[in-house]
C-alpha positions in Angstrom: -74.9 -26.9 79.7 -77.1 -24.9 77.1 -80.1 -23.0 77.9 -82.0 -25.1 75.7 -81.1 -28.2 77.7 -81.6 -26.4 81.2 -85.1 -25.6 79.9 -85.6 -29.2 78.5 -84.5 -30.5 82.1 -86.9 -27.9 83.9 -89.8 -29.0 81.5 -89.2 -33.0 82.4 -89.5 -31.7 86.1 -92.3 -30.0 85.4 -93.8 -33.2 83.5 -92.7 -35.4 86.3 -94.4 -33.3 89.2 -97.9 -32.9 87.5 -97.9 -36.6 86.3 -97.6 -37.5 90.1 -100.0 -34.4 91.4 -103.0 -35.8 88.9 -102.1 -39.6 89.6 -102.5 -39.4 93.2 -105.4 -36.7 92.5 -106.9 -39.7 90.5 -106.6 -42.4 93.3 -108.7 -39.8 95.8 -111.3 -39.6 93.2 -113.9 -42.4 94.2 -113.3 -41.2 97.8 -114.2 -37.5 96.8 -117.2 -38.8 95.2 -118.2 -40.8 98.1 -117.5 -37.8 100.4 -119.8 -35.2 98.1 -122.6 -37.8 98.2 -122.7 -38.2 102.1 -122.2 -34.4 102.5 -121.7 -32.0 99.8 -120.1 -29.2 102.6 -117.2 -31.4 103.5 -117.0 -32.5 99.7 -116.6 -29.2 98.7 -113.9 -28.1 101.0 -112.0 -31.3 100.3 -111.9 -30.3 96.4 -111.1 -26.6 97.4 -108.1 -28.0 99.4 -107.0 -30.4 96.7 -107.5 -27.3 94.2 -105.0 -25.1 96.5 -102.6 -27.9 97.4 -101.9 -28.6 93.8 -101.5 -25.1 92.7 -99.2 -24.5 95.8 -97.0 -27.3 94.4 -96.7 -25.9 91.1 -96.3 -22.4 92.3 -93.3 -23.5 94.4 -91.7 -25.3 91.5 -91.8 -22.0 89.7 -90.9 -20.0 92.6 -87.7 -22.2 92.8 -86.7 -22.0 89.1 -86.9 -18.1 88.9 -85.0 -17.8 92.2 -82.4 -20.2 90.9 -82.3 -17.9 87.6 -81.9 -14.5 89.5 -79.3 -16.0 92.1 -76.9 -17.3 88.9 -77.4 -13.7 87.2 -76.5 -12.0 90.6 -73.3 -14.2 91.6 -70.0 -14.8 89.9 -69.4 -18.1 88.2 -67.3 -19.3 91.6 -70.2 -18.7 93.8 -72.8 -20.0 91.6 -70.6 -23.4 91.4 -70.9 -23.5 95.2 -74.7 -23.2 95.2 -74.8 -26.4 92.5 -76.9 -29.4 94.0 -79.0 -32.2 93.4 -81.8 -30.4 91.5 -83.3 -33.3 90.0 -83.6 -35.6 93.5 -84.8 -32.4 95.3 -87.4 -32.0 92.8 -88.4 -35.9 93.1 -88.7 -35.4 96.8 -90.5 -32.2 96.6 -92.9 -34.2 94.3 -93.5 -36.9 96.6 -94.2 -34.6 99.6 -97.1 -32.8 97.9 -98.3 -36.3 96.6 -98.6 -37.4 100.1 -100.7 -34.2 100.9 -102.9 -34.7 97.9 -103.4 -38.5 98.7 -104.5 -37.7 102.1 -106.7 -34.9 101.3 -109.7 -36.6 101.9 -108.7 -37.3 105.6 -108.1 -33.9 107.2 -106.2 -35.4 110.2 -103.7 -37.1 108.0 -103.3 -34.2 105.9 -102.5 -32.0 108.6 -100.1 -34.4 110.3 -98.3 -34.4 107.1 -98.8 -30.8 106.2 -97.1 -30.0 109.8 -94.0 -32.3 109.1 -93.7 -30.7 105.5 -93.9 -27.0 106.9 -91.5 -27.6 109.9 -89.1 -29.5 107.2 -89.4 -26.3 105.2 -88.9 -24.0 108.3 -86.1 -25.7 109.7 -84.2 -27.1 107.0 -84.5 -25.1 103.6 -85.4 -22.0 104.9 -82.9 -21.9 107.9 -80.2 -23.4 105.6 -80.9 -20.8 102.9 -80.9 -17.8 105.1 -77.3 -18.9 106.8 -76.0 -19.6 103.2 -77.5 -16.0 102.1 -75.7 -14.5 105.2 -72.0 -16.4 104.7 -71.8 -16.8 100.9 -74.0 -13.6 100.1 -73.3 -11.2 102.7 -69.6 -9.8 101.6 -71.1 -9.4 97.9 -74.5 -8.2 98.5 -74.1 -5.6 101.6 -71.8 -3.5 100.1 -73.4 -3.1 96.7 -75.2 -0.1 96.3 -79.0 0.1 97.7 -80.7 0.0 94.2 -78.6 -2.7 92.7 -79.8 -6.0 91.6 -77.5 -7.7 94.0 -79.1 -5.6 97.0 -82.5 -6.7 96.0 -81.8 -10.2 96.4 -80.0 -9.6 99.6 -82.8 -7.7 101.3 -85.2 -10.4 99.9 -83.4 -13.5 101.4 -81.5 -12.0 104.5 -83.4 -9.1 105.6 -87.5 -10.3 104.3 -89.6 -11.9 107.2 -89.5 -14.9 105.3 -88.6 -17.2 108.3 -91.8 -15.2 110.4 -93.9 -16.2 107.4 -93.0 -19.8 108.0 -93.4 -19.9 111.7 -97.2 -18.3 111.4 -97.5 -21.1 108.7 -96.6 -24.0 111.1 -98.5 -22.6 113.8 -101.7 -22.4 111.8 -101.0 -25.7 110.5 -100.6 -27.1 114.2 -103.9 -25.3 114.8 -105.3 -27.6 111.8 -104.0 -30.6 113.2 -105.6 -29.9 116.9 -108.9 -29.3 115.2 -108.8 -32.5 113.1 -107.9 -34.5 116.3 -110.7 -33.1 118.1 -112.9 -34.2 115.2 -111.5 -37.8 115.2 -111.9 -38.1 118.9 -115.5 -36.4 119.4 -117.1 -37.0 116.1 -117.9 -33.4 116.3 -118.2 -32.4 112.3 -117.7 -28.4 113.4 -114.3 -29.5 114.3 -113.7 -31.1 111.0 -115.3 -28.2 109.1 -113.1 -25.6 110.8 -110.1 -27.9 110.3 -110.6 -28.0 106.5 -111.4 -24.1 106.4 -108.6 -23.2 108.5 -106.0 -25.4 106.0 -107.6 -23.5 102.9 -107.4 -20.2 104.6 -103.7 -20.8 105.7 -102.8 -22.2 102.1 -104.4 -19.3 100.2 -103.2 -16.7 102.9 -99.6 -17.9 102.9 -99.4 -18.0 99.1 -100.7 -14.5 98.7 -98.5 -13.2 101.2 -95.2 -14.7 99.6 -96.5 -13.8 96.0 -96.9 -10.4 96.8 -93.4 -10.0 97.9 -92.1 -12.2 95.0 -93.9 -9.6 93.1 -92.1 -6.5 94.5 -89.0 -8.2 94.5 -89.3 -9.1 90.9 -90.3 -5.2 89.9 -87.3 -3.9 92.0 -85.1 -6.6 90.2 -85.9 -5.8 86.8 -85.4 -2.0 87.5 -82.1 -2.5 89.2 -81.1 -5.0 86.6 -81.7 -2.4 84.0 -80.0 0.6 86.0 -76.8 -1.9 86.4 -76.8 -2.9 82.4 -76.7 1.0 81.7 -74.1 1.5 83.9 -71.8 -1.2 82.3 -72.6 0.2 78.9 -71.3 3.7 80.1 -68.2 2.2 81.7 -67.3 0.3 78.9 
């Protein structure tokens, strides 16, 4: 498949994701307006959490596409074929998962429960599988590469980096949001509701800022290493 066709599929996936996000957000519009009329502070926090959730979704999609491109560039054709999978269904499921979060953004109890399930699935599923695949599939190729090579940059990021630790911390923070939300629902304590929304927003923003910093550092190392690898290939030729 040509690069144009690949990118066209990407844009279709992005379009589907954005359509689902916007559609579900519009369904919550009346509830958000009602919340703002009842309590401006709660309504404002709901809007912020909605924006954070949508931005996390779009950033997630962009990161996945970029990392697949990098992996394809670093691995030989045989290993790339082994890594291929049902990309479109995964994007659909990812979109639907975030759609659930967006749909329940006006109810912090339902939102936090969905977020805990999503974070646990992301930690125990893709994150763990990705790390195991990295060790089995990439170990023999990456470990013996020179420390400055593009391949070794990916090895350090996927295998040696604290990605799983970040996932665990994020999951624990979301469990804290859930507990605060349960306290609010049981006792009617508005302070617990405010704290739940605040912790959910801080957790989402902090987790994304941390991974964004790691990705930027990885990308800079990747660019330098790729240039060095290209230069070595030209010299060897």
